[in-house]
C-alpha positions, 0 to 999 in steps of 0.5 A: 500500500502507498502512503498519502504522499506517494500519489504525487510520485505516481503522477510524476511518473507520467513524465519520468519514472519515480525512483522509489516506492514507500511500502508502509504495511506490516505484513502484506503480500500486496506486492507478492512478498512480506517486508520485514518491517514497515516503512522500508524503501524499495529501490525501483532501479531494479524495475524495468520501465518501458514507455509506450507512446501513441497519438490520440485521434486529435492532433498533438494530444499524447497519452503516455503509459508506463509499463513496469516489469515486476520481476524484482518483486515477485513471480506474480503479475507485473504492473502496467498502467497509465497515470494521469494528472489533473488539478492537483488530483492524481489518479492511476488509471488502468484500462483492461487489466487483470489481477490475481491478487486474491491468490497472493494476499492474506487476510491481514493485508486487506480485510482486517483493516475494514473496521479501521477508518484511517488504515482502511483509507490509506490501504485502499484509496490508491490501489495498484493493479498489476498485469503481466507484460506482453499479454493482452486481455481480450474482451469477448465481442460480437459484431452488432446488428448483423447476426454474427456472434462470438461463440461465447455468446451463442446463437440467440437469434439477433436480427440482422441490420436489414431487419431493424427499423429506421428508428433502431438504425438511427439509434445505434448510429447515435449511441456509437456517436456518443461514445467518449474515448480516453487515451484511445479507449472507450470509457462511456457515453455523453449525456446528450449530443445535441448539435443545435445546443450552444450551451452544453452545461454538464450534458457533455459529461459521462454520468454514472446513472445515465451510462447504465442503459447504454451499458446494457444496450452494448452488453446485450449487443455483445460489446463488453469492452466499453463497459469494462473500461467504464467500470475500471475508470470510475473505480479509480475515480472513487479514490479521489479526494472529494471536498466541499467547504472543508468537508469530505465524505466517505471514501466509497462515494462514486462520482456523479459524472466525469469528463475527459479534458485536454490540458497542456502537458507540463514542460511547455513543449506544446504537447497536450495530455488527456485527463479525467475530471470527476464531479462528486456533487461539488459542482452539481445544482444544490451540491448534492452528492450522488447516492445512487452512483455507487449502487448503480456501479455495483448493479452494472458490475454484476450485469457485466459478468452475467452477460459476458461470462467474464467474472474475473473482473469482479474477482480483482482485488481493487474491484472487491475493494471498491465493493467493500468501500461502497458497502461500508458507506451504506451500512455505516451505523447512524441514528436511524431506527429503520433499515432504509437509507436516509438521504437528502432531496435530489440524490438520485435520478430526481436530482432537484428539489421534489420532496423526496428527502428521507427514505425515497423508494428509488434509493431503497430499491437500488440499495436492495439490488446493490446488496443482492449483487454484492452478496453474489460477488463478494469473495467470502473468507474468514474476514469478509464473513462478517460483512456478508452477514451484515449484508444478509441482515440488512437485506432481510430487514429492508425487504420486510420493512418495504413490504410491510410499510410501503405497500398500498392497495385498496385494502391497505388504504382503507386500513389507513383510513381507519387508523387510530393515532397517538398510539404509545405501544410496542404493539401499535398498529399505526407505528408511524403515527400516520393521520388518515387525513393525509390520504389525498383525494386523488388517490381515493378514486385512482387506486384500482380494485386490482393491483397496488404499488409501493409508496414514494416515501415513509417517515414519522407522520408522513407517507408520500402516496405518489407513484414513482416509476423507477422505484416500483420497477426496481422493486419488481426486478430485484424482488424487493416485493413479494410475488403478489406485490410484484404482479400487483405493481404491473397490474396497476400500470396496466390498469392505469395505462392512460395515466402512466404511459399514454402518448409516451412511456413512462411517467417518472412520478404520478401525479404532478405537484400543482399550485400550493404543493408545487410552490411549497415542495419544489420552491417554485422550481421553474423547471419542475412545473406541473407535468414537466421534467421530474414533476410528472414528466414522461421519460422514455429512458425508463423503457428498458427497466419497464421491459425487464419488469414485464419479462420477469412477470410474464407480461412481454406483450405489455413491454412490446406495446410500450416500445411501439408507442415510443418508437412512433415518436422518438426518431421524429422528435429527435430523441428528447430527454423527456415529454411534458403534459399529463399525457406526454404529448409535447416534447419537454419545454427544456428537454435536451434533444439526442439524449443518450439515455433516451436512445439507449433505453429504447435500444436496450428495451428492443434487445431485451424483447428480442432476447428475453432469455437474457433478461433472466440473467439481470433480475432476481427471484425471491430469496427464501433464505432471506425470509428465514432470517429474522433480525427484528427482535431485540437480543435476549441479553438486553433484558427487554421483551422482544417485539412481536414479529409480523414477518410470517403473519398470514396475508390479509384476505 
């Protein structure tokens, strides 16, 4: 592991090889051996350096890579990487590299530091990744859209390019045109690529959440390279120092976005270099940190392995470390009595003030999905078993909490309508002291006799009864809800098609905040006016998630119907970010055109419909082992009477 000041040494090695590495651990096989004492200086003159230079596509821009022969250290993999500099913040960027550190490191060198903040950060903030010289790691590829496939993917009956609609052909062209390259490697897609827009703002950046539908589209088309590079580069950005007003969040925070910038190389020789500049929320509107970025990263990491068959990526020590850092941040102890994550407004897809602060469903569904992904991918050993146990306990508690308290249907609403309030008892029925008067008048007539949904938020004396599409879809995909609830969500969408789909799928939330509610809750936000943007706007990017939920619940025809509605307009309307009005008839008043995740969401949905067998790799079934794990009771040692568990109570008739 490297001391904090070693980062500048690494950065400077882009210009010339640094002469020493400072090793500051007691017993570690991180470099393939165990030093006799900490703080020992290793003379790197024994290392053989090999500079590799090549010109980027743009004239005059050079990217240098340093390759080191690590034979002086051990017989394991050798090191190869690129070091980048930018604004005083260094980051070691290593594309397409493999590591078998897990086979060479003992538990004391890695996991024993998880519970100690200082040693944990010093060990993992700047991980080194090693690769043997002369070997190139190939990512399985399949030519897109022409039916010819790599043997690894098998014959799945992908349509030829001539069978694609004009909208699909244009969409693939636009998606590939949105790809961002860093030092010759594809690393993501820009948020929007509107040629008629003069002010790009931050739409020329690669957003973590925005890239997810692009990644699924590429993976389903057989292209894993860009996804692998994206996962590795964002992992390295995770280790950057993040500070706003002299305060730094936990080391596990993933950036909201990053941008490839071209800057003059030091030395005044007229050459330039490319750097990655990340935004962790310090430049965002409202300065909100992206809670969902790390959750999406873990979900995408699992999807990459499932769709490519390349599980070596998730087994790498730096990737395992990244997972642990995110889990450490999410599972940190706090004041909250509930298993849900407590977040501020604007910390997810709805990134402006919309009254979702607290425990919004979207974050809880993604949190649950990420925990299930992490449990699959974590390498279990004597040290990580406690972390896995904590994940299992949280999964159990979270699923019970959401199923029991967030779910509403006609019977549940009638039950809330008859609630008694101000109950002071461990056996209270109205545990959150919800006043029946909170039931909105629109809901009484809107809720169908069949089906139901998960409410948007739950806090003491407050239930947000709005229907939030993303959270409900991911509750279905991840089996956060039980089978009856999952089917109920899809039944409600089908029953309320004219409200949630209409002329363009799908409403981000329903209904919109209007009049006094809009003024008070949004602060009179001119972008979130009623039935626009996050306030009841229609977002085509949700198509792929809707399709995934449809396939899981056996409603493939419903997905085809939604995609057909979107396909009629998206190409003609130039792929807008969102649509306005209650029925989604107008292109959004401030909507960017040629929005990448609109394009990618459409393509990913089409691919899932063509290859429904692959959808089963991307969603989860009920985990009955979790249902058997009950963590809701108090321990016997506390001397207090256990709360009565309602996990296995018979369902309401």
